[in-house]
Short mmCIF file of the C-alpha atoms (twelve columns), coordinates in Angstrom:
data_MODEL
# 
_entry.id   MODEL 
# 
loop_
_atom_site.group_PDB 
_atom_site.id 
_atom_site.type_symbol 
_atom_site.label_atom_id 
_atom_site.label_alt_id 
_atom_site.label_comp_id 
_atom_site.label_asym_id 
_atom_site.label_seq_id 
_atom_site.Cartn_x 
_atom_site.Cartn_y 
_atom_site.Cartn_z 
_atom_site.pdbx_PDB_model_num 
ATOM 1   C CA . MET A 1   -22.795 -3.964 15.102 1 
ATOM 2   C CA . ALA A 2   -21.150 -5.471 12.036 1 
ATOM 3   C CA . ASN A 3   -22.230 -2.453 9.982  1 
ATOM 4   C CA . LEU A 4   -20.598 -0.067 12.478 1 
ATOM 5   C CA . ASP A 5   -17.389 -2.099 12.450 1 
ATOM 6   C CA . LYS A 6   -17.382 -1.993 8.647  1 
ATOM 7   C CA . LYS A 7   -17.768 1.804  8.678  1 
ATOM 8   C CA . LEU A 8   -14.870 2.209  11.117 1 
ATOM 9   C CA . VAL A 9   -12.651 -0.118 9.109  1 
ATOM 10  C CA . ASN A 10  -13.491 1.685  5.860  1 
ATOM 11  C CA . ARG A 11  -12.731 5.085  7.419  1 
ATOM 12  C CA . SER A 12  -9.394  3.881  8.750  1 
ATOM 13  C CA . LEU A 13  -8.522  2.445  5.320  1 
ATOM 14  C CA . ARG A 14  -9.416  5.764  3.659  1 
ATOM 15  C CA . ALA A 15  -7.300  7.626  6.213  1 
ATOM 16  C CA . ALA A 16  -4.324  5.323  5.635  1 
ATOM 17  C CA . ARG A 17  -4.649  5.612  1.850  1 
ATOM 18  C CA . VAL A 18  -4.672  9.406  1.979  1 
ATOM 19  C CA . ARG A 19  -1.954  9.511  4.631  1 
ATOM 20  C CA . ALA A 20  0.349   7.553  2.304  1 
ATOM 21  C CA . LYS A 21  0.045   10.344 -0.280 1 
ATOM 22  C CA . VAL A 22  -0.143  13.451 1.937  1 
ATOM 23  C CA . SER A 23  2.890   14.686 3.828  1 
ATOM 24  C CA . GLY A 24  3.611   17.926 5.644  1 
ATOM 25  C CA . THR A 25  6.843   19.901 5.642  1 
ATOM 26  C CA . ALA A 26  8.112   22.811 7.711  1 
ATOM 27  C CA . GLU A 27  7.023   25.288 5.001  1 
ATOM 28  C CA . ARG A 28  3.694   23.555 4.350  1 
ATOM 29  C CA . PRO A 29  2.626   21.453 7.367  1 
ATOM 30  C CA . ARG A 30  -0.236  18.980 7.451  1 
ATOM 31  C CA . LEU A 31  -3.401  20.063 9.287  1 
ATOM 32  C CA . THR A 32  -4.957  16.930 10.722 1 
ATOM 33  C CA . VAL A 33  -8.345  16.966 12.413 1 
ATOM 34  C CA . THR A 34  -9.649  14.492 14.991 1 
ATOM 35  C CA . ILE A 35  -13.357 14.523 15.800 1 
ATOM 36  C CA . SER A 36  -14.967 12.491 18.578 1 
ATOM 37  C CA . ASN A 37  -18.503 12.613 19.917 1 
ATOM 38  C CA . MET A 38  -17.544 15.190 22.554 1 
ATOM 39  C CA . HIS A 39  -14.339 16.920 21.416 1 
ATOM 40  C CA . ILE A 40  -12.507 18.253 18.384 1 
ATOM 41  C CA . SER A 41  -8.784  18.735 17.986 1 
ATOM 42  C CA . ALA A 42  -6.548  19.970 15.183 1 
ATOM 43  C CA . GLN A 43  -2.774  19.843 14.780 1 
ATOM 44  C CA . LEU A 44  -0.276  21.301 12.347 1 
ATOM 45  C CA . ILE A 45  2.359   18.619 11.834 1 
ATOM 46  C CA . ASP A 46  5.772   18.732 10.171 1 
ATOM 47  C CA . ASP A 47  6.131   15.118 9.018  1 
ATOM 48  C CA . VAL A 48  9.798   15.513 8.102  1 
ATOM 49  C CA . LYS A 49  10.825  16.336 11.690 1 
ATOM 50  C CA . GLN A 50  7.835   14.482 13.185 1 
ATOM 51  C CA . HIS A 51  7.027   17.612 15.167 1 
ATOM 52  C CA . THR A 52  3.737   19.312 16.051 1 
ATOM 53  C CA . ILE A 53  3.985   22.999 15.164 1 
ATOM 54  C CA . ALA A 54  0.623   24.143 16.546 1 
ATOM 55  C CA . ALA A 55  -2.423  22.496 18.089 1 
ATOM 56  C CA . ALA A 56  -5.860  23.416 19.389 1 
ATOM 57  C CA . THR A 57  -8.486  21.311 21.142 1 
ATOM 58  C CA . THR A 58  -11.791 21.627 22.966 1 
ATOM 59  C CA . VAL A 59  -10.552 19.337 25.756 1 
ATOM 60  C CA . GLY A 60  -10.299 21.495 28.862 1 
ATOM 61  C CA . ALA A 61  -11.607 24.593 27.073 1 
ATOM 62  C CA . LYS A 62  -14.562 26.390 28.628 1 
ATOM 63  C CA . LYS A 63  -16.176 26.813 25.219 1 
ATOM 64  C CA . THR A 64  -19.942 26.422 24.912 1 
ATOM 65  C CA . GLY A 65  -22.163 26.120 21.883 1 
ATOM 66  C CA . THR A 66  -22.839 23.480 19.287 1 
ATOM 67  C CA . MET A 67  -20.108 21.158 18.075 1 
ATOM 68  C CA . THR A 68  -20.084 23.005 14.739 1 
ATOM 69  C CA . GLU A 69  -19.461 26.320 16.534 1 
ATOM 70  C CA . GLN A 70  -16.706 24.704 18.578 1 
ATOM 71  C CA . ALA A 71  -15.154 23.314 15.384 1 
ATOM 72  C CA . ALA A 72  -15.117 26.809 13.881 1 
ATOM 73  C CA . TRP A 73  -13.448 28.121 17.039 1 
ATOM 74  C CA . ILE A 74  -10.776 25.399 16.815 1 
ATOM 75  C CA . GLY A 75  -10.151 26.279 13.159 1 
ATOM 76  C CA . ALA A 76  -9.674  29.939 14.024 1 
ATOM 77  C CA . GLU A 77  -7.385  29.118 16.976 1 
ATOM 78  C CA . VAL A 78  -5.113  26.827 14.988 1 
ATOM 79  C CA . ALA A 79  -4.943  29.424 12.199 1 
ATOM 80  C CA . LYS A 80  -3.896  32.134 14.681 1 
ATOM 81  C CA . LYS A 81  -1.177  29.860 16.063 1 
ATOM 82  C CA . ALA A 82  -0.028  29.112 12.516 1 
ATOM 83  C CA . LYS A 83  0.247   32.835 11.789 1 
ATOM 84  C CA . LYS A 84  2.433   33.245 14.878 1 
ATOM 85  C CA . ALA A 85  4.676   30.493 13.495 1 
ATOM 86  C CA . LYS A 86  4.727   32.343 10.112 1 
ATOM 87  C CA . ILE A 87  2.836   29.611 8.262  1 
ATOM 88  C CA . THR A 88  0.357   30.592 5.556  1 
ATOM 89  C CA . THR A 89  -0.116  27.456 3.431  1 
ATOM 90  C CA . ILE A 90  -1.008  23.990 4.687  1 
ATOM 91  C CA . VAL A 91  -2.003  20.521 3.498  1 
ATOM 92  C CA . PHE A 92  -5.430  19.492 4.799  1 
ATOM 93  C CA . ASP A 93  -5.778  15.935 6.144  1 
ATOM 94  C CA . ARG A 94  -9.450  15.040 6.651  1 
ATOM 95  C CA . ASN A 95  -8.485  11.793 8.367  1 
ATOM 96  C CA . GLY A 96  -10.841 9.736  6.181  1 
ATOM 97  C CA . ARG A 97  -13.928 11.845 6.897  1 
ATOM 98  C CA . LYS A 98  -16.342 13.587 4.539  1 
ATOM 99  C CA . TYR A 99  -15.820 17.304 4.008  1 
ATOM 100 C CA . ALA A 100 -19.084 18.331 5.660  1 
ATOM 101 C CA . GLY A 101 -20.495 19.589 8.942  1 
ATOM 102 C CA . ARG A 102 -17.932 20.045 11.705 1 
ATOM 103 C CA . LEU A 103 -14.968 19.388 9.431  1 
ATOM 104 C CA . ALA A 104 -16.146 21.961 6.892  1 
ATOM 105 C CA . ALA A 105 -16.796 24.525 9.654  1 
ATOM 106 C CA . LEU A 106 -13.256 24.064 10.984 1 
ATOM 107 C CA . ALA A 107 -11.725 24.393 7.513  1 
ATOM 108 C CA . ASP A 108 -13.807 27.457 6.613  1 
ATOM 109 C CA . ALA A 109 -12.839 29.216 9.848  1 
ATOM 110 C CA . ALA A 110 -9.162  28.462 9.223  1 
ATOM 111 C CA . ARG A 111 -9.455  29.851 5.682  1 
ATOM 112 C CA . LYS A 112 -11.210 32.952 6.993  1 
ATOM 113 C CA . GLU A 113 -8.265  33.559 9.365  1 
ATOM 114 C CA . GLY A 114 -5.856  33.469 6.415  1 
ATOM 115 C CA . LEU A 115 -4.646  29.888 5.958  1 
ATOM 116 C CA . GLU A 116 -4.413  28.646 2.374  1 
ATOM 117 C CA . PHE A 117 -5.181  25.003 1.603  1 
# 
């Protein structure tokens, strides 16, 4: 249990350290990704106005498949919404996680839809 607590604390410290350096604007918003055991969500955030420009989540979606496939779907959805809002470049906020697996699938799908990181 102590090892799990240490991992969670370390991830939150990494997220806070990166969050202090990374900021989104209206022209280049921050894409933040939240991954739980059952759901994935992504948001494009303008930190200057403290406003969410676009968001996509698997909560309430009738999407089936593996979590990696669902992450790719979320990446494509948030990229489509960003295109509607005339946004092409973003800042990617991994939220203290490794760039692998579900996170990488989401980012690759967003890049494939035309977002530039």
